[in-house]
Each structure stands twice: as structure tokens, then as C-alpha cells.
N, C-alpha and C positions, 0 to 999 in steps of 0.2 A: 189567760195570764196567769192565775193563780195556781193552776197546776205547774206551771213553770217554777213560781217562786217556789210552792211546797218541795218540789224533785231539787232545786238547788239546796234549800235548806236541809234536805236529806242528805244530800252528797257534801256539806259542810261536815254534818254531824258524824259521818262516818269515817272523812278523811280525820275531825281530829281526836276519834278514838285513840286508845292508846295500844301499842302492838301488845302489851300483857293480855289484854283482852282473848287473841287467839288461843292462848293456853285453855279455855276453857272447851277449845271444841279439839283438841290433842287427842288421840287413840290412847288408853290405858299403858300400851307398851312406851309412850314417848314421853317425857319430861322435859321443860325448859325452863328458864330463867334467865335472869338478867337482859331482860328487852330493853331497848330504848326505840325510839320514833316512834309511829302511829299504824296503824292497821295496815295503812294503806302503803308507808314504806318506811321499813321497820327493822329490827335486827334481834335474836337473842342469841346471849354470847356463849350460853351454857345450853348444849343439848344432850339429852342421854336418851337410849334406846337400850329397852330391857336391862337398865341399870350399867348400861356400856356408854364410855365417853364418846358422844359422836360429833364432837368438834362444836362449831358456831353458822350461825347461816343469816345472812341479809335478804331482803324480800322487797321488789317493787309489784303491784297489782298494776295490771291495766284495765281501765275503766268498762269502754265499750262492752269486753265479751261478757262482765254481771248482768249487763240485762237480755243476756240468752243463758242463763244461769250457769256460764262456764267462766271457770278461775283460768286466767293466765298469768303467769306472772315469772317473772327475769328471777333467778336463783343466784347467789354468791356465798358458797360453801365451804369453809377453810378447817380442816382438821389435823392442826402441829403445821406443818412445811406442804399437805397435800389442801389444794386449791382446785373446785371445781365451778365452773359458770354456764349458766344455759337456762334456757325456755321450757317452763313444764302448763301442759293443759289440764283441766281436769273436771267432767261433769260428771254425773250420773250413771255414764254408760263406761265410763275409763277414764283411762289414765296416758298421758304421751308425753315426749321428752323431744326439744329438738335441741341443737347446734351446743352439745354437752363438749366444754373443752376443758383441760386444766390435766393436772399429774402432781406429781410427787414424789418423796420417798415413800417405798411398802410398807417399811419401819410402823410409819406413823399410822396405821391403818389396824394396827396389832388390837388395839381395844375393841375393835370393830368382828374381830375375830378372823380378819382375811392376813394371808401372810404370814401367819405364826414362823417363825424363828428363817424366815426369807429376808436377805439385803437389797438393795437394787433401786430403781426407781420406774415408776409407770407414768405413762399418758393415755390418757383417754381422749377421741374422739367419736362422737355419734351423732350422726348425721339424723338420725330420727329412729324413734323407739314407742310404742303404742301397746298398750294391752287393755283387754274391755275385761269389765267383772261379771264373774260368773260363783253364783253360789258366796263361798265365803272367801275365795282367793279371785285372780285375775291369770286371762292367757295372754298369752301374748301374742300379738296382730302383724307386728313390724318389728326389724331391727337392724340398721342398716350404720356401720362405722367402724371402729378400729379401738383397737387396746392393744400396747406396746409395753413391753419392759427393755429394762438395759441393766449391765452390771449384775444381773441377780445372781447371788450368792446364797448357800445354806451351811450350816455347819454339819447336818443330816446327809451332803452329797460331795462325794470326791474331794473329803474334808476344807470342807468351804472356799473350794477354787472358785473364780470367776466363770460363771459358764454363758455370759456374752448377751445377746439382746433377743429379745423374738416378739414376732405381729402376730396378732388373732386378726382376722376380717370375718367381717359378717355382711352378709348382703344378702337379708330378706324383706323386700319392702313387702309381700302380701305371704299371710300363713294363717291356717284354719286349723282348730282345735289338735285335729287329726295329722297335722304337719311337722317333721320335727326342725329345731333351728339348724343352720348349718355354718360355719365357719372353718375358715383355712388359716393355719399355723406354720409358720417359717419363723427361721430364724433370719437374723438382722447382723448376724455376724459373730465370732466367737469359736470356741472351740468344737461344737458343735453342728453339724450339718443338717437340719430338723425339715421333714416335710410333712405334715399331716392332715387330716380333716377331723374336726366335731361334728358329730350329729349329738344333737340334746332334744328329749322328749318333755316340754314343760307340763302335761297331762302326767307321765307315769316319772314326774322330776328325776330324770336319771339319762345319763351321759355317755357317749363311748366316742374316744379318740383313738383312733387308727393311722399308723403311717408309718415311716423308718425316720430312723437315726442311723447318723455315722458320726465317728472323732476324727477333726481333722490333724493335719502333723504338729498343729503348736499345742494341742490337747495336753494338759498335766496327765503324771503319772496315775496318778488314784484316779482319775475319770475313766481313763482305759481300761485299768484294773476292773471296775466296776460294770463296764461293758462289755469285758469279756468275761465277766460271770455271767452278764444274761445273755450272749451269746450259746453260753452250753446249755441254756433252755428255749433258744430262737435263735438256729440256725440263719447266719449273714447270706447274700443272694450275691449274684456276681459281683457287682460292684461294691460288697463290703458293707452295705448296710444292712441295718438291725431292723427288722419286723417290732413294731409296738400296738400294744392293742391295751387300752385301758381304759376299765369302766367305773364310774363315779356319779354319786347323788348329790344336789342342791336342793 
């Protein structure tokens, strides 16, 4: 009976702790302020990562996993008009996320260094993501979901013409440190017909996108001109498709 009373009192004490207590446990690159609520269910109205505005966050902890030294929480993140909801899980072995859904204007992510110069909207649906800690970093072990964009445009491409929509599907339920993550990229309508595959090596932080692209009949003249210039370097196939091979680092 005494043990039950002690545990109950401890639980009440934890629930009553202000949300601002979490600021003491944040890594040096993360700064948060404008707290409200408690450690159990609270929010931070302003978050910065490496001095970049990272929006606001609300969380709700699940109590039972704490008894097994695991942190499980439901999160609600807002950055301008961009909103994400999902569940995260953290323990000494790694971190995971599930049922992450949301999206918003790509322009609202510019402060985070994403989508610089691009316009349009993005949608995120992640069924499962897991990574294990290894040294000073983390290695991805599973990634299943979809990222989509619509009404994509940039002043640097085809004079800012609407490039349509695209979806990236990744279905890697089990990966090893020596396995590349793979995803399929396709258009969802617009002036370009795109079919490509992306291979990404987390160990090397290097990715390769390979596939084909072809303009549709309603493609604007500026976009056709850019593809014609590309065709001088890479010949079209019998169906008029241009081969594309791009290497990038993350």
C-alpha cells in the first residue's frame, strides 16, 4: 500500500511539472520558448533549430511506455501553414515515427533550408519510419510512406511555369546498414511525364535519381526549350523520353 501511494504521488508530481522543464534536456542546436501546459501535455510556441525558425510544437506523452524506459508521444507541429501530426517513439536504441500525416505550402519551409525558391504545396504520409543510433548518428532501418507535391514551380525553371504534381513512394520495411533506401518517383499530372527511381545510401549520404522525362502536349514553350537543350546532351529514346541521372547529397 505504501509503494502504491509513493508511485501515485510521483506520478502527480511529474504531471504537475511545467512544460518549460523540457528546455533543460534539449540538444544545443535546439532552442524552445513560449511554453504552456505541463511536461505530460504541453506546447512550445517558438522553436529554433540552428537559429532557424522551426515553428511550434504540441505534445502528449503516453504514460505506460515510461515504465519500460521508452518515450512515446503524439505530436502536433505547425510551421506557418504547414502542419504535421504523428506519433514518435524514442529509447536508448533508436527513434521511430508512425502515422505521420499533414502538409502545407512548400514556401513555409524555407526557414529550414527546404524548398528554397520553390512554390507549391506538399503532402506527407509516413506509415512507418525507424532509425537506430550508431555512434554520433543514426541509421535508417525502415521507411514506408509517400511524399507528394502539387503546383510545383520555381523562377529558375521554365520561367516559373507550373510544373504540375509528383509523388515519391518509399516502401522499405526492413533495411540494413549496407542497404540503399529506394523510392519511386512519378508525376500526378502536369506538363511533364516522369518515371524515375531513387536510390539513397545513408552510409554515404549520397543519392542517385535515374529515370525518364518527357514533355506533354500542353507543356509551355519555356519548358520545351529547356528539355530540347537537355536533349543535346542525352538523346531521346524511340518514345521521345529523355534519360535523367542526377546525383545528390543529404
